[in-house]
C-alpha positions in Angstrom: 0.0 0.0 0.1 1.3 3.5 -1.0 -0.1 5.6 1.8 -0.3 9.3 1.5 1.1 11.5 4.4 0.1 15.1 4.9 3.2 16.8 6.3 2.4 19.8 8.5 5.8 20.3 10.2 8.4 22.7 8.9 11.6 21.6 10.6 12.5 18.2 9.4 12.6 18.6 5.6 16.0 17.3 5.2 15.1 13.9 6.6 11.6 13.4 4.9 13.3 11.3 2.1 13.5 8.6 4.8 9.6 8.3 4.5 9.8 8.4 0.7 12.2 5.7 0.6 9.7 3.5 2.5 7.1 4.2 -0.2 5.0 6.9 1.4 3.9 9.7 -0.7 4.2 13.1 0.9 2.1 16.2 0.6 4.0 19.1 2.3 2.0 21.9 3.8 3.9 23.8 6.4 2.2 27.1 6.3 -1.6 27.7 7.4 -2.5 28.5 3.8 -0.9 25.4 2.3 -2.4 23.3 5.1 -6.0 24.5 4.3 -5.4 24.1 0.7 -4.0 20.6 1.0 -6.9 19.4 3.2 -9.5 20.9 0.8 -7.8 19.6 -2.5 -6.5 16.3 -1.3 -8.8 15.2 1.4 -9.8 12.0 -0.4 -6.1 10.8 -0.8 -4.7 11.5 2.8 -4.2 8.4 4.9 -1.8 9.9 7.6 -0.9 13.1 9.1 2.7 14.3 10.3 2.3 17.2 12.9 3.7 18.6 16.1 2.1 19.5 19.4 1.6 23.2 18.7 0.5 22.8 15.2 -1.9 19.9 16.2 -4.9 18.6 14.1 -8.5 20.0 14.8 -11.6 18.1 15.0 -12.9 19.7 11.8 -9.7 18.8 10.0 -10.1 15.2 11.2 -13.6 15.1 10.1 -12.6 16.5 6.7 -10.2 13.6 6.0 -12.4 10.6 5.3 -9.4 8.3 4.7 -7.3 9.3 7.7 -6.0 6.4 9.8 -3.1 7.6 11.9 -1.8 10.9 13.2 1.9 11.0 14.0 3.1 13.7 16.3 6.9 14.6 16.4 8.1 15.2 19.9 6.5 14.4 23.1 3.8 17.1 23.2 0.4 16.7 21.5 -1.7 19.3 23.1 -3.3 20.7 20.0 -4.3 17.3 18.5 -7.9 16.6 19.2 -7.5 13.2 20.7 -11.4 12.8 21.3 -12.1 13.4 17.7 -9.4 10.9 16.7 -10.8 8.4 19.1 -14.4 8.8 17.7 -13.1 8.0 14.3 -10.8 5.1 15.5 -7.8 7.0 14.3 -4.5 6.0 15.8 -2.2 8.8 17.3 1.5 8.3 18.1 4.2 10.7 19.3 8.0 10.9 19.5 8.4 10.8 23.3 12.1 10.5 24.2 13.4 10.6 20.6 14.8 14.3 21.1 15.4 14.0 24.7 19.2 14.3 24.4 18.9 17.5 22.4 16.4 19.1 24.6 18.4 18.3 27.8 21.7 19.6 26.1 19.7 22.9 25.4 18.2 23.0 28.9 21.8 22.9 30.3 23.0 25.5 27.8 20.3 27.9 28.8 21.0 27.2 32.5 24.6 27.9 32.2 24.1 31.0 30.1 21.6 32.3 32.7 23.5 31.5 35.9 26.9 32.6 34.6 25.6 35.6 32.7 27.2 34.5 29.4 25.0 36.7 27.0 25.8 39.9 29.0 29.5 39.0 29.3 29.6 38.4 25.4 27.8 41.7 24.7 30.0 43.5 27.1 33.3 42.3 25.4 31.9 43.1 21.9 31.4 46.6 23.1 35.0 47.0 24.3 34.1 46.4 27.9 35.9 44.2 30.4 33.5 43.6 33.4 34.5 41.4 36.3 31.2 40.3 37.5 30.9 37.5 40.0 28.2 34.8 39.3 27.2 31.7 41.0 28.6 28.2 40.3 26.2 25.4 39.4 28.2 22.9 41.5 26.2 21.9 44.5 23.1 23.9 43.6 19.7 22.2 44.2 17.9 21.3 40.9 14.2 20.8 40.8 12.6 19.2 37.7 9.0 19.4 36.9 8.3 16.2 35.0 10.6 13.2 35.0 9.9 11.7 31.7 12.7 11.1 29.2 13.7 14.7 28.9 13.6 15.2 32.7 15.8 12.2 33.3 18.2 13.3 30.8 18.5 16.7 32.5 18.8 15.2 35.9 21.5 12.7 34.8 23.6 15.7 33.2 23.2 17.9 36.4 23.8 15.2 38.8 26.7 13.6 37.3 28.2 16.6 35.5 27.7 19.4 38.0 27.3 17.4 41.4 23.8 19.0 41.6 21.3 17.7 44.2 18.3 16.6 42.1 14.6 16.6 43.1 11.5 16.3 41.1 7.7 16.6 41.0 5.5 14.5 38.7 2.0 13.0 38.7 3.4 9.8 40.2 6.6 9.0 42.1 9.4 7.3 40.1 10.8 5.0 42.8 13.3 3.4 40.3 15.1 6.9 39.9 17.6 8.0 42.4 16.2 11.5 43.1 14.0 13.0 45.7 10.2 13.2 45.1 8.3 16.4 46.1 4.6 15.8 46.5 3.7 19.4 45.5 5.2 21.8 43.1 5.5 24.6 45.8 7.4 22.1 48.0 9.8 21.4 45.0 10.2 25.2 44.3 11.1 25.7 47.9 13.7 23.1 47.8 15.3 24.3 44.6 17.8 26.9 43.4 17.0 26.0 39.9 13.6 24.9 38.6 13.4 23.2 35.2 10.1 22.5 33.4 10.1 19.4 31.5 6.5 18.4 31.6 4.1 18.2 28.5 1.8 21.1 27.9 -2.1 20.9 27.6 -5.0 21.6 29.9 -3.8 19.4 32.9 -0.5 21.4 33.1 -1.7 24.8 32.3 -0.2 27.5 34.7 1.2 25.0 37.1 4.0 27.4 37.6 2.2 30.3 39.0 2.7 33.2 41.7 3.0 31.0 44.5 5.5 28.6 42.9 7.6 31.6 41.9 7.4 33.0 45.4 8.5 29.6 46.8 11.5 29.5 44.3 12.6 32.9 45.7 14.9 35.8 45.0 17.9 33.7 44.3 16.1 31.1 42.4 16.3 30.5 38.5 13.6 29.2 36.1 14.4 27.2 32.9 11.5 26.3 30.5 12.1 23.9 27.6 8.7 22.3 27.7 5.7 24.4 26.9 4.9 28.1 27.7 1.4 27.2 28.8 2.8 25.5 31.9 3.9 28.9 33.2 1.7 31.8 34.1 3.5 34.4 31.9 2.1 37.4 33.8 3.1 36.1 37.1 6.6 35.2 35.6 7.1 38.7 34.2 6.1 40.4 37.4 8.5 38.1 39.4 11.3 38.9 37.0 10.7 42.8 36.9 10.2 42.9 40.7 13.5 40.7 41.1 11.4 38.2 43.0 13.2 35.5 41.4 17.0 35.8 40.0 16.3 35.0 36.4 14.6 32.8 33.7 15.8 31.1 30.5 12.9 30.4 28.0 12.8 28.5 24.9 9.0 28.6 24.6 6.3 31.4 24.5 2.6 31.7 24.5 2.2 33.1 21.1 5.0 32.0 19.1 6.7 33.6 17.2 5.6 36.6 19.0 7.6 37.3 22.2 6.4 39.9 24.8 8.4 43.1 24.7 8.7 43.1 28.5 10.9 39.9 28.2 13.1 41.7 25.7 13.7 44.7 28.1 14.9 42.6 30.9 18.5 41.8 31.7 17.8 38.7 33.9 16.5 36.6 31.1 17.9 34.3 28.3 15.6 33.7 25.3 15.8 31.3 22.4 13.3 30.6 19.6 11.8 27.1 20.5 15.0 25.2 19.2 15.8 22.9 22.1 14.6 19.8 20.4 16.2 20.7 16.9 19.5 18.9 16.1 20.4 16.8 13.1 20.4 13.7 15.2 17.0 14.4 16.8 15.4 15.3 13.5 16.7 12.2 11.9 15.6 9.8 14.7 12.4 11.6 15.0 11.4 11.0 11.2 12.8 7.4 11.5 10.5 6.8 14.4 7.4 8.3 12.3 8.6 5.9 9.6 8.5 2.9 11.9 5.1 3.7 13.3 3.6 4.3 9.8 5.0 1.1 8.6 3.8 -0.7 11.6 0.4 0.7 11.2 -0.1 0.0 7.5 1.4 -3.5 8.0 -1.1 -4.4 10.7 1.5 -4.5 13.5 1.6 -3.0 16.9 2.5 0.7 17.1 5.8 1.8 18.7 4.7 4.8 20.7 0.9 4.9 20.6 -1.0 7.5 22.6 -3.7 6.4 25.0 -7.0 7.9 23.7 -10.2 8.7 25.5 -13.1 6.6 25.0 -14.8 6.8 21.8 -18.1 8.7 21.4 -19.6 7.0 18.4 -22.5 9.4 18.4 -20.3 12.3 17.7 -20.3 13.7 14.2 
């Protein structure tokens, strides 16, 4: 079977030939206009969709694709994919949890080092002919708190514990007794026990604004925040107020509420480091991500078990 895949993502093009070599026919639609046109013009051909969490796939789009059998999401997050609509139609959904964990963890450490050691400010000063001798904290021995101990959280924990002798604690929905890190039953407890709080939990309704004013207050004036997950996990207004009023020491952010728009208030601050949602991007991660999509697609169309299926809500067969 030569299945047709609608590709909505825009950042793995160099590795899409891996899917074509497996016999899949690709329709590329990385912009909103191309996406709408592809669904309108090719609805009767599309068997699968390749998307990512923020791009998602809506109930209306799922309903418009009568041949759709499987939705493959690159990365761990799938917050904008309508899982209920997929379940109602019996459509499988997979994600790429863990595939880009190393890349995201590397970026989290790069952000953390840049933030704590003041690397962007030092670089800018030297370029301007200045030679400031500013004392900055060392990571060694700091207390690290991780919100979410999935593949990304574990990769960050290993790097920090083994590379920087940091004391690692975490908060997640369930304790992970197989992991050698301390579990905090609440996020406020974790923030209070941390010098650095790293967010590595999926986005979506269940985690929206988990990091709010009380959590930032518990992190304190000498605490740092790093977010390589989803902006929705943090109450942005509360974070901006905490940064502007110096109620936390600083924040490093790879994700924002309305990407690619970044609030000007962030840009005016000297205690933030900002990157354009690139933590999961590396040649290795992109290659492995597309390879995982290919394995899931092949398994599905060959009638074999999926490698990374998502648990879907119970189907409502009465839904349109």
